[in-house]
N, C-alpha and C positions, 0 to 999 in steps of 0.2 A: 390815841387816847382811849382809855377803856374805863367805863363807869359800871361798877358792879355793886348794885344795892342788894346784897344778899350775903348770908353767912357762908355760902359755898364758894370755893375757889374755882377760878376758871381753869378748865383743863381740856385737853383734846380727847374726844371720844371718836374712835373711827366709825364713820357712818356705816350703818348696817349694810352688809354686802360689799364693803369696800368701794362704794359708789359704782356699783354695777360691774366691777372687776374688768379685767383686760379682755377685750374681744368678745364679751358675752352679749348675746342678742337681747335687746330690750324686751322682745316678745316673751322670752322665757321668764324674765324678771317680773314683767307685769302679770303674767299668769300666776306665778308663785305668790306675788304680793296680794293679788286680789283673792286668790283661793285661801290664803292665810287669813285675810281679813274676814272671810265668811265665817271661819272658826271663831274669830273674836266676836263678831256680831251675834252669832247664834248662841254662843256660850254665855253671853251676858249682855242683855239689851238695856240694862240700867245704867244711868250716868255714873261715872267714876267718882264724882265729887258733887257737893251741893252748890258749887260755884256756877255762875252763869257761863254758858258756852261762849258768850261774847266778851268775857273778861279777857284782859290782856295779861299774858304771863311773862313776856319779855319784849324788849324793844331792841332791834338790831339796826344801827345806823338809821334811826327814825322809822323803820318798818316794824309794825306790830306783829307779834306772834300770838294767836288767839288760844284761849282755853280749849276750844273744841278740837283744835289741831293737836294740842298737847294730850288731851284725853285719848284721841285716836292713836297717837304714837305710843302712849303708855300701855294701852290695851294690847297693842301688837307685841310689845316687849314682854308683857306679863304672860301672854300665850306662848311666846317663845321660851320663856323660862319654864313654863308648865311642861313642855316637852321633855325637860330634864328633871321632872319630878318636883319642881319648886312651885308650890301653890301659895300665893300671897294671902289667901283666906285662912291658911293654916298658921296658928300662932308661932309655930316653930320658925317660920320664914318671914314673919311680919317685919323684922328689922331690916330685911332686904328691900322693902318697898321704897325706902328713900333712895337706894342705889338705882332702882329701876326708874324712879321719877327723874333723877339727875341725868340718867342716860337718855331718857326721852327728851328732856329739855335741851340738852346740849346737842343731841342729834338735830333737832329742829333749828337751833341757832347756827350750827355749822352748815346745814343745808341752805339756810337763808343767805349766809355769807357767800357760799359758792354760787348760788343763783344770782345774787347781785353782781358779782364779778363776771359771771358768764354772760349776763344780759348786756354788759358794756361792750361785748365783742360781736362780730358778725360771723355766723356760721352758715354753711351751706346745708341748711335743714329747713324744709318747707312744709306747708300745710298738706301738700300731697304726700310727703314722707310720713306725716302723722296719720293720715288716712290709710296709708298702706299698713302701718303698724296696727291700726284698729281692725282692719280686715284680717290680718294675720292672727290677731287675738281671737276674733270671732271663729276663725277656722280651727284654732287650737281648742276652743271651748265647744266645738261641734254644733254651732248654730246660733242664730240670732236670739232665740228664746233664752238660752243659757247666758248669753252675753247681757241681755236686759236684766235677767235675774241677778247677775253679779253686780250690776250697777245699782239695783234696788237694795240689795243686801248691804252694800257698802255706802249707801246713801250718797251716791255719786251721780252727777249728770254726765251726759256724753261730753259736754263742753269741758267739765272739770277733768275728766279723764284725758281728753286731748291736751289740756294744759299740763297735766302731770307728765305725759309722754314727751311733750316738747321740752319741758324743763329738765327732765332726766337726760335727754339727749344733749342739750347744750351744756349742761353741767359736766357730763362725761367728756365732751369734746374740750371743754375748758381745762379740765384736769389733765387730759392727755397733752394739751399744749404746754401746760405749766411743768409737768413732770418730764415730758420729752420721751424719746424712744428709749426703751429699756433693753440694754444689751447685756449679754452674758458671755463670759470668756470660758475657755476650756479649763483654765486654772481654777476658776470658781466652781465649776462643775466637779472637777476632780477632788477639790477640797471637801465639798459636801458629800461626795461619794465615799471618800475615805472615812469621813465622820460617821456615816451610816454603817459602814462596813465593820466598825468597831463593836457594834452592839446588835447587828441584825445577822442572824444565822442564815446561811445559804443565800447571801446577797447575790442578786443576778449580776451578770457581766455589765460593765459600764455602758457599753453601746446599747444594751437592752433597756436601760432606764435613763439614758441621757436626756431624752425629750422631757420626761417627767421631772427630772431634776432641774432642767432649764425653766420649766413652768414655775416650779417652786421658788427659784431664785428671782424670777421676774415678779412673782407675787410679793415676795418680801421687799423688793426694791420699790414696787408700787406703793405698798402700805407705808413704807418709810417716807417716800416722797409725798404721799397724801397727808401724813401726819405733820410733816414740816410745813406744807402749804397751809393747812388749817391753823397751825400755831401762828404763822405769819399773818394770816387774815384776821385772826382774833386779836393779835397785838395791834394791828392797824385800825381796829374798829372800835366804835362806841357801843357797848352792850350794857343794857340795863335789865336786870332780872327782878321780877316783881312778885315772885312766889317764894 
């Protein structure tokens, strides 16, 4: 059952980063996410709306999604668009704000759905593993001082960061279990190689690009599997949108 109290239609939005993609280290993602958040925080410290940060923007299977989380997600998306020259403060792009808001909302909804399902399973990922990721992050940031600065700029406590890392890991493992191993055949690789060869001049020999083509095929299969998974979870869930 699905309850949508909104004029928007439910749709699948692929979660930013393809949910950490295949075999990517969470360390790299956490550094990128936190550094990107610094840009958001430093570029605009004003609240995005006049609404209370404690307002509820959606309910997913009885779990509330808060305005403060929506605002943070929206700010990240707005800064991502800014990299491509789309400034929402510019009247020319004002009509795209609703698109960004919808993207932020449905990303949060889908993340919550994945977390709920992942939390129902048992994964071999412990507090010690989280602590190791934290230490790796500190090393990447070249010291404790930079690490603490990152937490402060992002208005995060160490405990909140630990929860984020844990959640990201169990979600990634849940997705992997649901999608399964992604195999690639030589026929698939040859087909995409022939397709590229039609419009790419001086195309390298097949053996030179075989591994890259395999990664591309796996990526496409992963994204298709993730989209199917998210559609199924949303169809099975009760979702109430309040904005």
